[in-house]
N, C-alpha and C positions, 0 to 999 in steps of 0.2 A: 503494500499501499504505499503510496507517495504524499505525502501529507501536506506539501505543498502545493499538491496540482486540488486535493481535496482541500485543503484551505483557499485555493484561488475562487472553487469550483461554490463554496460557500460564498465569500465574498459575493461575489457575480449572483446568488439567490439572492440575495439580499440588496442588492442593488437594482436587480429585476423589482422587485416587490417596493424599492422605495423608502429604506426604511434606514436611520442610524446603527452604526452598531450599537449606540445606549439604548438604544427605543428596541433591538431584538433582546438585549440582553434583561430587561426590566419584562421582556415578557417571558426569556426562558428564566429568569429569577439569578442571572449570576450578572457578574461586573462587565461593564465594558470592555476594560481589560482581559479578559476571560476570552470573548469574541474577538479579540483583534489575537489572540493566541492561536484561539484555533484557524481563523482567518489568512494568517500568516505562516501555517503548518509547524508552528513553533510545538502545538501542544493538539491532543484530541478530547473530543469533548467523552463522557463516560456514556454507555450504550444506552443508559434511560434518559438520558439527554437529545443523543442521537433519536432517537425514536422522536422525541417532541420535531424536532429538528424537520424532520422527514415530513412529520406531519404537518408541522406549520407550513412547508413550502411546495408539498405535496407533491415530492419525488418518492421513491423507493429507499430503501436504507443501504440497499446494494451499490444504487447512483451515487449516494454521498461517500460509500468506502473507498468508491472507484474514481468520485472527481469527475464525472461526465454522466452525461443523462444519456439512458437507454430504451430503445425502442421496444422490448418487450415488458409483459407483468410479472412481476413477480409472484412468484406461488404463493399462493392461499398461506396452504400448510407451513412454510417456509418461516413468515411474515408471524404466526401466531405460535410459531416456537421460538423467532426472535422476540417476542414479548414477555413471553413464558420464562424467558432468560434472564430478561429487563427486570420482572417481577421478583422472583428470586435474587435477583445482583439485589435489589432495594430491599427486602429483606434481610439480607442478611448485614446490610448493611447496620440497619436501625436493629439487630439484636447486637451488633456490636455497638452500637454508640449506647444503646440503653446499658449495656454492662459497663462501657465507658463511665456513663452518668455516674451507676450508683456503686462503682471505683473513688470517683471523685468526691463525693459526700462522704463516704469510709473515711478518705484522707484528709479532707476539711473540718471531721467531726473528731478525728485522730490526733489533730494539729490545734485545737480548738483546746482538747483535755491537754495537751501539752500546753498550752499561753494558760490554762488557767491554774497547775497544778505547778508551771513557773512563779505566775506572778505570786501566788500567797506561798511561797518560800515551800513549799512542800517537796518541791523536786530535788531535795541536797543530800536525801539520805534515805535509806530504808527501801520498803515494798513502793513507795509514792516516786522514789526515785528507777524503779526498773517501772513502774509504770509509765512514766515520765520518756524516758528512754525508751520503749518499747513505740509509745504513740507518733514521737517524733519520729523514730527511722523508719516508721510506719506510713506516715509521709509522705516522707522524703521519698519512699521507693516508690508509694502509688503518683506523685509528682513525674518521676522518671521515667515508669511504664505509661504513664501519658502522654508526656512527650513525644516519648517513643514511637506509639502507638498513631498520632497523628500528624507524627513527620513522612517525610515520602519516603524515607529508606526503612521503611515497615519491612519490604519484602529482603534487604540488605540481611536485616537482624532476625528471621525469619530463615536464610538461608545459611548465613551461622550458626543459628540454632541447631538446625537440622545436622549440619557437621559434626560439632559437636557431639549431639545424641550416636551419632552412628558410630563414632570412636571409641564410647566407653562400652 
């Protein structure tokens, strides 16, 4: 797939509609900069957004991915399969977001416990010191996991983890 060609095709479709990048971005719920990146070929939209783009411009997904119009019509079964894959992708994203949301709240609560114990002077000795240290470590660990999972490098971390687990 030639991303530059796809981007030029999307730009042409947008210009045919006579709308700006900002207007199109508002329709899709993304930023104008994101649309610009798609049109320059430096980035590609997610599958669910690709389906929205195809619907909006009244073109086939295959045409978008090829970066040119086709005369034949997309097989209805193929279109249904693509829609199912997009729905599945969205469901998986929502599951991950819910998990990250729960973990972030656990991190916030543990950090608040640490702050309370520290401000009351109870984090200096005994079991309250252990609780405060545990809460501080837990909140820091969750913060690190949150940063890793929301970064673009998550696939590199996952590959590294798989290599480590296979070695053991």
